[in-house]
C-alpha positions in Angstrom: -17.0 89.7 52.5 -16.8 88.5 48.7 -14.1 86.2 49.4 -16.6 83.5 51.3 -19.8 81.5 50.1 -21.3 78.6 52.1 -22.4 76.0 49.6 -25.6 75.0 51.5 -25.9 72.0 49.4 -22.2 70.2 49.5 -23.2 67.7 52.0 -19.5 69.5 53.7 -21.1 71.1 57.0 -20.7 74.9 57.4 -18.5 75.0 59.9 -15.5 73.5 57.9 -16.0 75.2 54.3 -15.9 78.0 56.5 -12.5 77.0 58.4 -11.5 75.4 55.4 -11.6 79.5 53.5 -10.5 81.0 56.4 -6.7 78.8 56.2 -6.9 79.4 52.7 -7.3 83.1 53.0 -4.4 82.8 56.3 -2.1 80.6 54.2 -2.2 82.0 51.0 -1.6 85.3 52.4 -4.8 87.2 51.6 -5.1 88.2 55.2 -1.5 89.0 56.6 -0.2 88.8 60.6 -2.4 91.7 62.5 -5.1 91.8 60.6 -8.1 91.7 61.8 -10.5 89.1 61.1 -14.8 90.1 60.6 -16.2 90.2 64.1 -18.0 86.8 64.9 -21.3 88.3 64.8 -20.7 90.3 61.6 -19.5 87.5 59.8 -22.4 85.4 60.9 -24.5 88.2 60.0 -23.5 88.2 56.3 -22.8 84.6 55.9 -26.5 84.7 57.1 -25.6 81.5 59.5 -25.3 81.1 63.1 -23.1 82.9 65.5 -22.1 79.6 67.3 -20.8 78.4 63.5 -18.8 81.1 63.4 -17.8 80.7 66.6 -16.4 77.6 66.5 -14.8 78.1 63.6 -12.8 80.9 65.2 -12.2 78.8 68.6 -10.1 76.3 66.7 -8.8 79.0 64.4 -7.0 79.9 67.3 -6.3 76.8 69.0 -4.0 76.0 65.9 -2.2 78.9 66.1 -3.3 81.2 63.7 -5.1 83.8 64.7 -5.8 85.4 68.6 -8.7 86.9 70.2 -8.0 90.0 71.6 -10.6 91.0 74.8 -12.0 94.4 73.2 -9.8 94.8 70.2 -10.6 92.0 67.6 -9.7 88.6 66.0 -5.9 88.8 64.5 -4.3 87.2 62.3 -1.3 85.8 64.1 2.6 84.7 63.0 2.5 80.7 62.3 4.6 78.6 60.8 4.1 76.8 57.7 1.9 73.8 58.5 1.8 72.8 54.7 -2.1 73.5 54.6 -4.0 72.7 51.4 -2.1 69.2 51.4 -3.9 66.2 52.0 -2.1 65.3 55.3 -4.1 68.9 56.5 -6.9 68.0 55.1 -6.2 64.5 56.7 -5.6 66.4 60.3 -9.1 67.8 60.0 -11.2 65.0 58.8 -9.5 63.4 61.5 -10.4 66.1 64.3 -13.8 65.7 63.3 -14.3 62.1 63.4 -12.9 62.1 66.9 -14.8 65.0 68.1 -18.0 62.9 67.0 -16.9 59.5 68.1 -16.8 62.2 71.8 -19.8 63.3 71.4 -21.3 59.6 70.9 -19.5 58.8 74.4 -16.3 56.4 72.8 -13.5 56.6 75.1 -10.1 56.9 73.3 -9.1 53.6 73.5 -13.4 52.7 72.0 -12.2 54.9 68.8 -9.0 53.1 69.1 -10.5 49.8 68.6 -12.8 50.5 65.9 -10.4 52.7 63.8 -8.3 49.2 64.5 -11.7 46.8 63.5 -12.1 48.7 60.2 -8.9 48.7 58.9 -8.3 44.7 59.5 -11.6 44.6 57.9 -10.5 47.0 54.7 -7.7 44.4 54.8 -3.8 45.6 52.8 -5.5 46.4 49.9 -7.3 49.3 51.3 -10.5 48.0 48.7 -13.3 48.1 51.1 -14.6 45.1 52.6 -17.7 43.6 52.9 -20.0 45.5 56.0 -21.4 43.5 58.6 -24.6 44.7 60.8 -26.2 43.4 64.1 -24.9 41.1 66.4 -22.4 39.4 63.8 -20.5 43.0 63.8 -20.1 44.1 67.4 -18.5 40.4 68.0 -15.8 40.5 65.3 -15.3 44.9 66.2 
């Protein structure tokens, strides 16, 4: 368990830190196909984090095909194709997933999210520089 460290002061959500670390350990070969990961409970206790946080990470990794849970046996690293993890693209995917999850938790629909992103992108313009931030009624009218 020396391979894991959570930085409470980093500003990066704990689950993202843990997911990134596990991804690195899996894709770098530290964990081989068939290796058993620590149980959710054991990981939570050793890292002194919430059980549900570890469970969320394991579910995310399983959904993405890095691990497989076998009832009554444990969680194991599965064979995966090289996804280029650790690259800016994979980091962007992770950030996008988190963004979409947060927007859905706010009750936004897919079309709401698309409109919001397009509006923000238009404000940034083609140069990629940040435009002026609008608040209140004017922002709602322009969104």
